[in-house]
py3Dmol code that shows the C-alpha trace and the ligand (Angstrom):
import py3Dmol

protein = """\
ATOM      1  CA  MET A   1      69.212  -6.188  40.943  1.00  0.00           C
ATOM      2  CA  ARG A   2      72.157  -3.859  41.313  1.00  0.00           C
ATOM      3  CA  ILE A   3      75.418  -5.459  40.187  1.00  0.00           C
ATOM      4  CA  LEU A   4      78.815  -4.133  41.255  1.00  0.00           C
ATOM      5  CA  ALA A   5      81.920  -5.400  39.482  1.00  0.00           C
ATOM      6  CA  VAL A   6      85.273  -4.299  40.892  1.00  0.00           C
ATOM      7  CA  GLY A   7      88.588  -4.826  39.142  1.00  0.00           C
ATOM      8  CA  ALA A   8      92.006  -3.625  40.204  1.00  0.00           C
ATOM      9  CA  HIS A   9      92.804  -1.801  36.945  1.00  0.00           C
ATOM     10  CA  PRO A  10      90.669  -0.025  34.340  1.00  0.00           C
ATOM     11  CA  ASP A  11      90.635  -2.961  31.859  1.00  0.00           C
ATOM     12  CA  ASP A  12      90.358  -6.010  34.135  1.00  0.00           C
ATOM     13  CA  LEU A  13      86.576  -6.296  33.982  1.00  0.00           C
ATOM     14  CA  GLU A  14      86.622  -6.193  30.179  1.00  0.00           C
ATOM     15  CA  LEU A  15      89.099  -9.069  30.120  1.00  0.00           C
ATOM     16  CA  LEU A  16      87.449 -11.253  32.746  1.00  0.00           C
ATOM     17  CA  CYS A  17      83.720 -10.652  33.206  1.00  0.00           C
ATOM     18  CA  ALA A  18      82.338  -8.094  30.725  1.00  0.00           C
ATOM     19  CA  GLY A  19      80.269 -10.724  28.897  1.00  0.00           C
ATOM     20  CA  THR A  20      78.360 -11.351  32.109  1.00  0.00           C
ATOM     21  CA  LEU A  21      77.953  -7.615  32.747  1.00  0.00           C
ATOM     22  CA  ILE A  22      76.555  -7.150  29.237  1.00  0.00           C
ATOM     23  CA  LYS A  23      74.085  -9.946  29.928  1.00  0.00           C
ATOM     24  CA  TYR A  24      73.011  -8.445  33.253  1.00  0.00           C
ATOM     25  CA  SER A  25      72.507  -5.108  31.593  1.00  0.00           C
ATOM     26  CA  LYS A  26      70.464  -6.660  28.729  1.00  0.00           C
ATOM     27  CA  GLU A  27      68.223  -8.253  31.362  1.00  0.00           C
ATOM     28  CA  GLY A  28      67.515  -4.825  32.824  1.00  0.00           C
ATOM     29  CA  HIS A  29      69.766  -4.972  35.893  1.00  0.00           C
ATOM     30  CA  THR A  30      71.803  -1.942  36.933  1.00  0.00           C
ATOM     31  CA  VAL A  31      75.538  -2.442  36.445  1.00  0.00           C
ATOM     32  CA  VAL A  32      78.249  -0.449  38.203  1.00  0.00           C
ATOM     33  CA  MET A  33      81.833  -0.935  36.985  1.00  0.00           C
ATOM     34  CA  ALA A  34      84.575   0.071  39.416  1.00  0.00           C
ATOM     35  CA  HIS A  35      88.333  -0.215  39.635  1.00  0.00           C
ATOM     36  CA  MET A  36      90.574   0.486  42.605  1.00  0.00           C
ATOM     37  CA  CYS A  37      93.801   1.605  40.853  1.00  0.00           C
ATOM     38  CA  ASN A  38      94.143   4.264  38.174  1.00  0.00           C
ATOM     39  CA  GLY A  39      96.274   2.188  35.806  1.00  0.00           C
ATOM     40  CA  ASN A  40      99.069   4.781  35.801  1.00  0.00           C
ATOM     41  CA  LYS A  41     101.928   2.295  35.406  1.00  0.00           C
ATOM     42  CA  GLY A  42     100.527   0.228  32.533  1.00  0.00           C
ATOM     43  CA  HIS A  43     102.921   1.684  29.978  1.00  0.00           C
ATOM     44  CA  PHE A  44     106.689   2.243  29.712  1.00  0.00           C
ATOM     45  CA  THR A  45     106.691   5.509  27.766  1.00  0.00           C
ATOM     46  CA  ILE A  46     103.482   7.470  28.551  1.00  0.00           C
ATOM     47  CA  PRO A  47     104.118   9.243  31.890  1.00  0.00           C
ATOM     48  CA  PRO A  48     101.962   8.010  34.823  1.00  0.00           C
ATOM     49  CA  GLU A  49      99.816  11.111  35.261  1.00  0.00           C
ATOM     50  CA  GLU A  50      98.963  11.370  31.579  1.00  0.00           C
ATOM     51  CA  LEU A  51      98.328   7.625  31.392  1.00  0.00           C
ATOM     52  CA  ALA A  52      95.943   7.708  34.372  1.00  0.00           C
ATOM     53  CA  SER A  53      93.741  10.281  32.654  1.00  0.00           C
ATOM     54  CA  ILE A  54      93.853   8.419  29.307  1.00  0.00           C
ATOM     55  CA  ARG A  55      92.822   5.227  31.052  1.00  0.00           C
ATOM     56  CA  ALA A  56      89.992   6.916  32.961  1.00  0.00           C
ATOM     57  CA  GLU A  57      88.585   8.070  29.607  1.00  0.00           C
ATOM     58  CA  GLU A  58      88.967   4.568  28.135  1.00  0.00           C
ATOM     59  CA  ALA A  59      87.133   2.998  31.088  1.00  0.00           C
ATOM     60  CA  LYS A  60      84.346   5.554  30.802  1.00  0.00           C
ATOM     61  CA  LYS A  61      83.915   4.856  27.085  1.00  0.00           C
ATOM     62  CA  SER A  62      83.717   1.129  27.695  1.00  0.00           C
ATOM     63  CA  ALA A  63      81.133   1.458  30.490  1.00  0.00           C
ATOM     64  CA  GLU A  64      79.026   3.727  28.266  1.00  0.00           C
ATOM     65  CA  ILE A  65      78.612   0.897  25.753  1.00  0.00           C
ATOM     66  CA  ILE A  66      76.381  -0.985  28.209  1.00  0.00           C
ATOM     67  CA  GLY A  67      75.066   2.053  30.063  1.00  0.00           C
ATOM     68  CA  ALA A  68      77.000   1.102  33.202  1.00  0.00           C
ATOM     69  CA  GLU A  69      77.846   3.599  35.875  1.00  0.00           C
ATOM     70  CA  ILE A  70      81.591   3.916  36.495  1.00  0.00           C
ATOM     71  CA  ILE A  71      83.533   4.450  39.709  1.00  0.00           C
ATOM     72  CA  GLN A  72      87.118   5.393  38.891  1.00  0.00           C
ATOM     73  CA  GLY A  73      89.984   4.239  41.104  1.00  0.00           C
ATOM     74  CA  GLU A  74      92.421   6.726  42.585  1.00  0.00           C
ATOM     75  CA  TYR A  75      95.213   4.469  43.820  1.00  0.00           C
ATOM     76  CA  PRO A  76      98.394   4.491  41.747  1.00  0.00           C
ATOM     77  CA  ASP A  77      99.172   0.981  40.471  1.00  0.00           C
ATOM     78  CA  LEU A  78     101.018  -1.159  43.001  1.00  0.00           C
ATOM     79  CA  GLU A  79     100.257   1.245  45.854  1.00  0.00           C
ATOM     80  CA  LEU A  80      96.991  -0.377  46.922  1.00  0.00           C
ATOM     81  CA  GLY A  81      97.787  -1.881  50.312  1.00  0.00           C
ATOM     82  CA  ILE A  82      95.457  -3.362  52.906  1.00  0.00           C
ATOM     83  CA  ASP A  83      95.109  -0.507  55.376  1.00  0.00           C
ATOM     84  CA  GLU A  84      92.461   1.723  56.938  1.00  0.00           C
ATOM     85  CA  ASN A  85      92.452   4.142  53.982  1.00  0.00           C
ATOM     86  CA  SER A  86      92.073   1.501  51.308  1.00  0.00           C
ATOM     87  CA  LYS A  87      89.379  -0.244  53.376  1.00  0.00           C
ATOM     88  CA  ARG A  88      87.433   3.006  53.674  1.00  0.00           C
ATOM     89  CA  THR A  89      87.766   3.569  49.918  1.00  0.00           C
ATOM     90  CA  ALA A  90      86.434   0.067  49.250  1.00  0.00           C
ATOM     91  CA  VAL A  91      83.566   0.634  51.708  1.00  0.00           C
ATOM     92  CA  ASP A  92      82.660   3.819  49.847  1.00  0.00           C
ATOM     93  CA  VAL A  93      82.700   2.017  46.495  1.00  0.00           C
ATOM     94  CA  ILE A  94      80.172  -0.439  47.932  1.00  0.00           C
ATOM     95  CA  ARG A  95      78.069   2.189  49.679  1.00  0.00           C
ATOM     96  CA  ARG A  96      77.915   4.240  46.466  1.00  0.00           C
ATOM     97  CA  ALA A  97      76.951   1.264  44.314  1.00  0.00           C
ATOM     98  CA  ARG A  98      74.610  -0.418  46.873  1.00  0.00           C
ATOM     99  CA  PRO A  99      74.915  -3.830  45.180  1.00  0.00           C
ATOM    100  CA  ASP A 100      72.812  -6.971  45.519  1.00  0.00           C
ATOM    101  CA  VAL A 101      75.642  -8.959  43.894  1.00  0.00           C
ATOM    102  CA  ILE A 102      79.386  -8.288  43.700  1.00  0.00           C
ATOM    103  CA  ILE A 103      81.912  -9.606  41.187  1.00  0.00           C
ATOM    104  CA  THR A 104      85.599  -9.132  41.892  1.00  0.00           C
ATOM    105  CA  HIS A 105      89.024 -10.741  41.459  1.00  0.00           C
ATOM    106  CA  SER A 106      89.894 -14.180  42.705  1.00  0.00           C
ATOM    107  CA  PRO A 107      92.179 -14.143  45.765  1.00  0.00           C
ATOM    108  CA  ASP A 108      94.458 -16.468  43.745  1.00  0.00           C
ATOM    109  CA  ASP A 109      95.109 -14.061  40.863  1.00  0.00           C
ATOM    110  CA  TYR A 110      98.534 -13.203  39.511  1.00  0.00           C
ATOM    111  CA  MET A 111      99.498  -9.847  40.999  1.00  0.00           C
ATOM    112  CA  VAL A 112      99.179  -7.920  44.214  1.00  0.00           C
ATOM    113  CA  ASP A 113      96.665  -5.258  43.084  1.00  0.00           C
ATOM    114  CA  HIS A 114      94.259  -8.021  42.044  1.00  0.00           C
ATOM    115  CA  ILE A 115      94.783  -9.981  45.274  1.00  0.00           C
ATOM    116  CA  ASN A 116      94.365  -6.897  47.465  1.00  0.00           C
ATOM    117  CA  THR A 117      91.277  -5.746  45.558  1.00  0.00           C
ATOM    118  CA  SER A 118      89.712  -9.148  46.171  1.00  0.00           C
ATOM    119  CA  ARG A 119      90.427  -9.041  49.895  1.00  0.00           C
ATOM    120  CA  LEU A 120      89.412  -5.397  50.315  1.00  0.00           C
ATOM    121  CA  ILE A 121      86.104  -5.808  48.513  1.00  0.00           C
ATOM    122  CA  VAL A 122      85.167  -8.960  50.418  1.00  0.00           C
ATOM    123  CA  GLU A 123      85.983  -7.326  53.774  1.00  0.00           C
ATOM    124  CA  ALA A 124      84.448  -3.977  52.860  1.00  0.00           C
ATOM    125  CA  SER A 125      81.199  -5.551  51.676  1.00  0.00           C
ATOM    126  CA  PHE A 126      80.614  -6.653  55.274  1.00  0.00           C
ATOM    127  CA  ILE A 127      81.896  -3.442  56.893  1.00  0.00           C
ATOM    128  CA  ALA A 128      79.731  -1.337  54.543  1.00  0.00           C
ATOM    129  CA  THR A 129      76.602  -2.558  56.338  1.00  0.00           C
ATOM    130  CA  LEU A 130      77.710  -1.349  59.779  1.00  0.00           C
ATOM    131  CA  PRO A 131      76.107   2.052  60.536  1.00  0.00           C
ATOM    132  CA  HIS A 132      78.762   2.890  63.143  1.00  0.00           C
ATOM    133  CA  TYR A 133      81.525   2.626  60.529  1.00  0.00           C
ATOM    134  CA  LYS A 134      81.596   6.188  59.265  1.00  0.00           C
ATOM    135  CA  SER A 135      82.544   7.085  55.710  1.00  0.00           C
ATOM    136  CA  ASP A 136      81.330   9.477  53.006  1.00  0.00           C
ATOM    137  CA  TYR A 137      78.167   7.460  52.281  1.00  0.00           C
ATOM    138  CA  PRO A 138      75.404   5.941  54.425  1.00  0.00           C
ATOM    139  CA  ALA A 139      75.568   2.256  55.387  1.00  0.00           C
ATOM    140  CA  HIS A 140      74.380  -0.338  52.891  1.00  0.00           C
ATOM    141  CA  ASN A 141      71.617  -2.703  54.008  1.00  0.00           C
ATOM    142  CA  VAL A 142      72.697  -5.892  52.210  1.00  0.00           C
ATOM    143  CA  ILE A 143      75.697  -8.180  52.760  1.00  0.00           C
ATOM    144  CA  PRO A 144      75.939  -9.167  49.095  1.00  0.00           C
ATOM    145  CA  PRO A 145      76.913 -12.538  47.672  1.00  0.00           C
ATOM    146  CA  VAL A 146      80.341 -12.313  46.007  1.00  0.00           C
ATOM    147  CA  PHE A 147      81.521 -14.064  42.860  1.00  0.00           C
ATOM    148  CA  PHE A 148      85.196 -14.310  42.017  1.00  0.00           C
ATOM    149  CA  MET A 149      85.865 -13.852  38.306  1.00  0.00           C
ATOM    150  CA  ASP A 150      88.472 -15.790  36.380  1.00  0.00           C
ATOM    151  CA  THR A 151      92.185 -15.218  36.904  1.00  0.00           C
ATOM    152  CA  LEU A 152      94.427 -13.867  34.125  1.00  0.00           C
ATOM    153  CA  ALA A 153      94.653 -16.655  31.528  1.00  0.00           C
ATOM    154  CA  GLY A 154      92.628 -18.895  33.853  1.00  0.00           C
ATOM    155  CA  VAL A 155      95.720 -20.023  35.769  1.00  0.00           C
ATOM    156  CA  ASN A 156      94.964 -21.620  39.152  1.00  0.00           C
ATOM    157  CA  PHE A 157      91.205 -21.185  38.746  1.00  0.00           C
ATOM    158  CA  ILE A 158      88.525 -23.866  38.462  1.00  0.00           C
ATOM    159  CA  PRO A 159      85.109 -22.290  37.954  1.00  0.00           C
ATOM    160  CA  THR A 160      82.079 -23.652  39.750  1.00  0.00           C
ATOM    161  CA  GLU A 161      79.600 -21.593  37.699  1.00  0.00           C
ATOM    162  CA  TYR A 162      79.539 -20.569  34.059  1.00  0.00           C
ATOM    163  CA  VAL A 163      77.792 -17.876  32.071  1.00  0.00           C
ATOM    164  CA  ASP A 164      77.197 -18.425  28.348  1.00  0.00           C
ATOM    165  CA  ILE A 165      78.453 -15.252  26.637  1.00  0.00           C
ATOM    166  CA  THR A 166      78.262 -16.440  23.025  1.00  0.00           C
ATOM    167  CA  ASP A 167      75.824 -13.654  22.117  1.00  0.00           C
ATOM    168  CA  GLU A 168      77.844 -11.078  24.056  1.00  0.00           C
ATOM    169  CA  ILE A 169      81.360 -11.782  22.763  1.00  0.00           C
ATOM    170  CA  GLU A 170      81.251  -9.070  20.086  1.00  0.00           C
ATOM    171  CA  ILE A 171      80.286  -6.337  22.525  1.00  0.00           C
ATOM    172  CA  LYS A 172      82.832  -7.685  25.013  1.00  0.00           C
ATOM    173  CA  GLU A 173      85.496  -7.249  22.318  1.00  0.00           C
ATOM    174  CA  LYS A 174      84.267  -3.728  21.610  1.00  0.00           C
ATOM    175  CA  MET A 175      84.499  -2.844  25.296  1.00  0.00           C
ATOM    176  CA  LEU A 176      87.998  -4.268  25.559  1.00  0.00           C
ATOM    177  CA  LEU A 177      89.102  -2.306  22.502  1.00  0.00           C
ATOM    178  CA  CYS A 178      88.136   0.929  24.266  1.00  0.00           C
ATOM    179  CA  HIS A 179      91.365   0.362  26.202  1.00  0.00           C
ATOM    180  CA  GLN A 180      93.510   1.356  23.229  1.00  0.00           C
ATOM    181  CA  SER A 181      96.522   2.428  25.315  1.00  0.00           C
ATOM    182  CA  GLN A 182      96.816  -1.152  26.566  1.00  0.00           C
ATOM    183  CA  TYR A 183      95.910  -2.821  23.290  1.00  0.00           C
ATOM    184  CA  ILE A 184      98.607  -1.014  21.311  1.00  0.00           C
ATOM    185  CA  TRP A 185     101.198  -1.232  24.046  1.00  0.00           C
ATOM    186  CA  LEU A 186     100.796  -4.971  24.577  1.00  0.00           C
ATOM    187  CA  ARG A 187     100.776  -5.594  20.819  1.00  0.00           C
ATOM    188  CA  ASP A 188     103.893  -3.565  20.042  1.00  0.00           C
ATOM    189  CA  HIS A 189     105.866  -4.177  23.194  1.00  0.00           C
ATOM    190  CA  ASP A 190     104.926  -7.656  24.404  1.00  0.00           C
ATOM    191  CA  HIS A 191     103.567  -9.131  21.156  1.00  0.00           C
ATOM    192  CA  ILE A 192     100.347 -10.039  22.964  1.00  0.00           C
ATOM    193  CA  ASP A 193      97.090  -9.752  21.064  1.00  0.00           C
ATOM    194  CA  TYR A 194      94.813  -8.539  23.827  1.00  0.00           C
ATOM    195  CA  VAL A 195      91.603  -9.490  22.009  1.00  0.00           C
ATOM    196  CA  ASP A 196      92.893 -12.956  21.160  1.00  0.00           C
ATOM    197  CA  PHE A 197      93.963 -13.376  24.794  1.00  0.00           C
ATOM    198  CA  MET A 198      90.445 -12.549  26.033  1.00  0.00           C
ATOM    199  CA  LYS A 199      88.702 -14.601  23.344  1.00  0.00           C
ATOM    200  CA  SER A 200      90.879 -17.666  23.923  1.00  0.00           C
ATOM    201  CA  LEU A 201      89.996 -17.754  27.617  1.00  0.00           C
ATOM    202  CA  SER A 202      86.289 -17.229  26.835  1.00  0.00           C
ATOM    203  CA  LYS A 203      86.486 -20.045  24.290  1.00  0.00           C
ATOM    204  CA  PHE A 204      88.277 -22.350  26.724  1.00  0.00           C
ATOM    205  CA  ARG A 205      85.612 -21.743  29.381  1.00  0.00           C
ATOM    206  CA  GLY A 206      83.007 -22.293  26.660  1.00  0.00           C
ATOM    207  CA  ILE A 207      84.485 -25.694  25.790  1.00  0.00           C
ATOM    208  CA  GLN A 208      84.188 -26.675  29.453  1.00  0.00           C
ATOM    209  CA  CYS A 209      80.439 -26.034  29.577  1.00  0.00           C
ATOM    210  CA  GLY A 210      79.422 -26.876  25.999  1.00  0.00           C
ATOM    211  CA  VAL A 211      78.905 -23.440  24.439  1.00  0.00           C
ATOM    212  CA  LYS A 212      81.004 -21.309  22.096  1.00  0.00           C
ATOM    213  CA  TYR A 213      82.095 -18.642  24.595  1.00  0.00           C
ATOM    214  CA  ALA A 214      81.665 -18.516  28.368  1.00  0.00           C
ATOM    215  CA  GLU A 215      82.949 -16.890  31.531  1.00  0.00           C
ATOM    216  CA  GLY A 216      83.719 -18.868  34.677  1.00  0.00           C
ATOM    217  CA  PHE A 217      83.107 -17.845  38.294  1.00  0.00           C
ATOM    218  CA  LYS A 218      83.565 -19.186  41.778  1.00  0.00           C
ATOM    219  CA  GLN A 219      81.180 -18.127  44.526  1.00  0.00           C
ATOM    220  CA  TYR A 220      82.575 -16.932  47.839  1.00  0.00           C
ATOM    221  CA  GLN A 221      81.040 -19.619  50.035  1.00  0.00           C
ATOM    222  CA  VAL A 222      80.649 -18.484  53.628  1.00  0.00           C
ATOM    223  CA  TRP A 223      77.683 -18.080  55.924  1.00  0.00           C
ATOM    224  CA  GLY A 224      75.495 -15.101  55.161  1.00  0.00           C
ATOM    225  CA  ARG A 225      76.508 -14.890  51.490  1.00  0.00           C
ATOM    226  CA  ILE A 226      74.579 -17.828  50.067  1.00  0.00           C
ATOM    227  CA  VAL A 227      71.084 -17.638  48.625  1.00  0.00           C
ATOM    228  CA  PRO A 228      69.029 -20.607  47.318  1.00  0.00           C
ATOM    229  CA  ARG A 229      68.815 -19.336  43.722  1.00  0.00           C
ATOM    230  CA  ARG A 230      71.073 -18.565  40.811  1.00  0.00           C
ATOM    231  CA  LEU A 231      72.282 -14.990  40.755  1.00  0.00           C
ATOM    232  CA  LEU A 232      74.464 -15.053  37.666  1.00  0.00           C
ATOM    233  CA  PRO A 233      72.649 -14.436  34.373  1.00  0.00           C
TER     234      PRO A 233
END
"""
ligand_1 = """\
1
ZN
Zn 94.827 -5.751 36.359
"""
view = py3Dmol.view(width=600, height=400)
view.addModel(protein, "pdb")
view.setStyle({"model": 0}, {"cartoon": {"style": "trace"}})
view.addModel(ligand_1, "xyz")
view.setStyle({"model": 1}, {"stick": {}})
view.zoomTo()
view.show()
């Protein structure tokens, strides 16, 4: 299968679903990691343009660990609206990746870039199959099932499916640590240990399903998106 995971910012996938992506990749599936925004406002002292290029490098390094393809986001943070341009961008992400399964943010997540990414990707994954909708890439031939990944800190999110990531937690940590600009910034400025934050949520989801570490998901349940077999690893 081809798996497309789309976060709003360059480090969201590492925080919320990288264990599952590692597992997919170990099983021989093709993984594409994408983000919609360039992460240019995730720091108070590094100027936005410089930060965007640092974060693109960090995302690339992380994706390389599991041999995932990367699609870098161009939207400045907090400028991703729901409009014709952003829809077309989302359609192109899907047409480039040609996924059988999509993972993206929950519509109930904590900030607008995450919420808009969720809505754009769900809408675009339908639009991407319409040949008369013109964009830079040819139409995709699958309306893929969508899984919403956990919210930040699991707030307002009750998973319906779990993936055991006990054997993947170390690589997940390694991927997250590629995002050094965020790790150091959050540690020094907000006194948040990024790795501990990620591991605590993975542990909490693990407790819920009886393993050491897990990731939780909710499937987008509408007609045309449901298949009678498990798609998560
Ligand atoms: Zn984010």
